[in-house]
N, C-alpha and C positions, 0 to 999 in steps of 0.2 A: 504493500500500500504506500509505503514511503517512496518507493521507486516510481510508482504511478504519479504521486504528487510532484516529484522532481521533474519527471519527463513532461507532464502537462504544463508545469510552470514555464519550462524552457520553450515549449511549443507556443504557448500563449504569448509570451513576451516577444519571441522571434516573429510570429505572425503579425503582432501589433506593429512592429518596426516596418515590416513589408507593407502593411496597409497604409501607414503614414506616407511613405514615399509614393505609392501608387495613386493615392488620393490627390497628392500634390500635382502629379503629372496629368491626371484626368481633369483636374480643376483648370489647369492652364489650357488644355485642349478646348474646353467648353466656355472659356472666358469668365470663369467665376472670379469675383472680386477677391483680393488678397485677404481681406478681413474674414469673409465667409470661409475661404479656403483654410485660413488659420484655425478657425473654430472647428471645422470638420476634422482637421488633422489633430486638434486637441482632443476631440471625442475619441478618435482612433487610439491616441496615446493612453487614454483612460479606459479603454475597452476592457482590459483584463480585470480591473477592480470592479467596474460597473457590472460586467457579466457575472462575476463571482457573487457579488452582492444580490443581484436579482435572482440568481439561481437559489441562493440561500433563502430568500424571502418566499419564493414559489414553493420550496420544500418545507416551509413552516419554521425554518431556522431563523427567527426574527432577530435574535441577539447577534447571530453571526452576520446576517445581512447588514443590519444597522452598524455593527462593529466594523465591518470592512470599510464602509464609506467614511464614517466619522474617524475611524482609526487611520485610514489612509490620509485624510485631510490633516490630522494632527501630525502624523509622521512626516508628511511632505513639508509642513512648516519647519520642522526641525531639520530634515535632510536637505531640502531644496535651498532654504534660506540660511539656516544655521550652519550646516556643513558647507554649503556654498561659500559663505562668508569666511569660514575657517580655512578652506582650501585656497581661496582667492586672496586672502589677507584683508578682506573687507568688501562690502558692496556699497557703492555710492549711488544715491537716489535723489531725484528732484522731488520736492514736496508735492508739486502738482501731480506728478505721476503716482505717488503714494496715495493721494486723495482720490484720484480717478479710479485706480485699480482697487483701492481698499474699500470704498463706499459700498459697492455692490457685494463684495466678498463678506464684509462684516454683517450686512443686512441679511444675507442668505444664511450665515452662521447663526444669527439670532433666530431666524425662522426655524432652522433645524432644531435649535434648543427648545423652542415653543412647542414644536410637534412632538419631539421625544418626551418632553415633560408632560404631555397629555393635555396641555391647555388649548391646543389648536389642532383641528383635524388635518390630516395630510392634504386633503383637497384644498382647504383654505390656505395652508402653508404653501402649496404649489402656486396658487394664485398670487399670494403675497410676494413670493420669490420672483415670479414672472413680471410683476409690476416694476421691478428694478432691472431684471436681466434683459427683458425685451428691449427697453429703451437703450440699454448699454450696447446690445447687438446692433440695433438700428443705427445708432450714432457711429459705431465702429465700421459699419458697412457703407456709410456715406462717402462720397468723394470729398477730398480736401476742400474743394470749392463750396460744396453745400454745407460742410461743417463750419466754414468761415462765416456763414450767414446765421448760424444758430444764436439765439439770444442769451449768450453767456459772456461774462466779463472778459475783456481782451487779455487780461493778465493770466487767465486760466486757460485760454485757448491753446497756447503753446504747449502747456502740459498735457492737454487732452491729445493733441496731435502726436506728441512724443510717445505717450502711453500706447496709443493705437498702433503707431509704427513699430514700436518695440514688440507689441503683441504679435504682429505679423512676422517680424524678423525672428522672434523667438522660435516659431515653428520652422522657419527656414533653417535656423541653426540646428534644430533637432534633426531635420532631414540631412543636413550636411554631415552631422556626426554619424548618422546611420550609414550614409553612403561612403564616408571615409573608412568606417569599420569594415564594410563589406567589399570595398573596392569597386562599387558600382558607380558609373559615371552618371551625373544628373542629366536627365532628358526633359527639356522644358515642356514638350507637347506629348501627351499620352497617346496610346493606341488601343485598339480593341484587346490586345494581349494584356495591357495594363488593367483594363476593366475586368477581364477574366481572373487575373492574378489577385486583384483586389477582392473580388467576390469569394475566391477560395480562401484568401487570408482572413476575411471576416468570419467565414464559417469555421475556420480553424481556431480563431480566437474564442468564439462562442463555445464550441465543443470542448476545447482544452480547458477553458476557464470553468466551465460547468463541472467537468470531471475533477478539476483541481479542488473546487469547493467541496465536492462529494468525498473525495479521498481525505481532505483535511478534516472534515467533520467526522469521518470514520476514525481517523487517528486520534482526534480529540476525545471521542467517547472512550476509545480503548485506553488512552493514557490519562483520562480524568481531567482534561483541560477544559475550563469553563468556556462556554460559547463566545462570550464577549471578548475574552482573551484570545481565543482562536481567530476570531474575525479581525479584531482591532490591531493585533500585534503580528500574528503569523501570516495570515492571508494578505492583510493590508500592506505589510512590509515587502512581501515577495512581489505582489502585483504593481507596486509603485516604482520598481527598479527603472523602467524606461524614463520616467520623469526625473528621477534622481540623477541619472547619468546625463540627461540633457541639461539640467540646472547647473551641475558642476562644470560642464563644458562651457556654458554661457558665462558663469561666474569667472572662470579662468581666462576667458576672452575679454573680461572687463565690461561685460554687458549686464550691468546691474539692473536696469529697468526691465530688460527682457527676462532676467531671472525672477524678478518679482511677478511679472506678468504670467510666467509659466506656473508659478505656485498658486496665484489667485485664480487663474482661469481653470486650472485643474480642480481646485476645490469647489468652485462654483458648478462646474459640469458634473462632478461626482455627486454633489448633493441633489441637484435637480434631476439628473437622468438616472442615477443609481439608487436614490432614496425616495424623494418626494413623488416623482412620477409613478414608479411601480407601486408604491404604497397607496397612492390615490386610485390607480386602476384596479388594484386587488381589494380595495376597501379595507385595508388593514387598520387595526387599532393598535397604535404603538404605545408600548409601556416603558416607563423609565426604569423598570426593575432590571436586575442583572448587571448593572454597571453602565448601561447605555446612557442614563441620565447624567452620570458623572463624566462620561466621555464627552457628551454634548457640551457640558459646562467647560471642560478643558478646551474644547474646540473654539468656543467663543472667547475664553480668556486668552488663549495663545494667539488667536487672530487679532484681537484688540491690542494685546501687548506688543506683538511684533510690529504691527502697523503704526501704533502710537510711538514706539521707539524710533522706527525708521523715519517717521515724519518729523519728530523733534530733532533728531540727530542727523538728518539728511543722509541716512544710510544705516548699514549694519556693520559694525566693526568686527574684527576677528574675536575679540573678547566677548562681545555681545553674541556672536555665533556660538561660542562655547556655552554661554548662558542659556540660549534657546535649546541646545542639545541637552543640557542638564535638566531643564524643565521637562523635556520629553521623557527623560529617564524617570523623573518623579511620577509622570503620568503612568508609565509602565508599571512602576512599583505599586501605585495605588490600585491599578486594575488587577494585578496579580494577587494582592493581599485581599 
């Protein structure tokens, strides 16, 4: 069973990498805007954890499913931003970029807490999250000329433009890293073969991630691992590997804003697609029992703390990166205990 888990994790992560590159190529063929293309590629990068979480929810493993999404979000704050700052010697950020990226991320984190705490139904939570996420996507998808006519203060407009550009370029960097690792040369315009490969890769991600969750749950029962720990630490950590690799790549390149965008975008997509949407469609009643409520609180606290520090200090220093990682260690300890 352990071998099955390892093999499925490898297949899921590899197929996700292939899917990202093929989506980028097909997007250029059909003239998709860079912002929409970046969003689609981000969903592909998050496909392993999303599929694992949805599989768990469908199988009635609610603590595992919720744990995968919230655990991945907390882990990625520590790994993408904390570890990224440690490896790169610090991450420099513009306050306007932090505000633009952080506003939607913090709102969605608060919505997740309200839903997990039982105060808000998943359907209402989904609506509340979309009220912020949809305008964010619409603004990101606009041309620079149309955004210039938006009724926002001129001093903030530059930050919005930089944040959007970095979001697009962050996914470009992910693709570059994948292609450098595989030795595959970038092809700007996709073909029918790319479409076929993308479809196969998507099926591979779904199938492998589903079996990954099943094998992990089986091992968890055999070894007596609590569901929330299994989802939030084991599965979340394994399925977040592509985003961690990408963030470290970006941080070492000095692309601080792109690193922040990678982390915030991944967390937003995870919460919406991997938690709120399936919980709404399945009519689930989410309970804070089993550590999910504690994990949701940590998700909000770490999101607010990291963004607040980055805004005040105009970035994340190496020492602050160690601090973020230390907080994550505390989260792990509280879940295990």
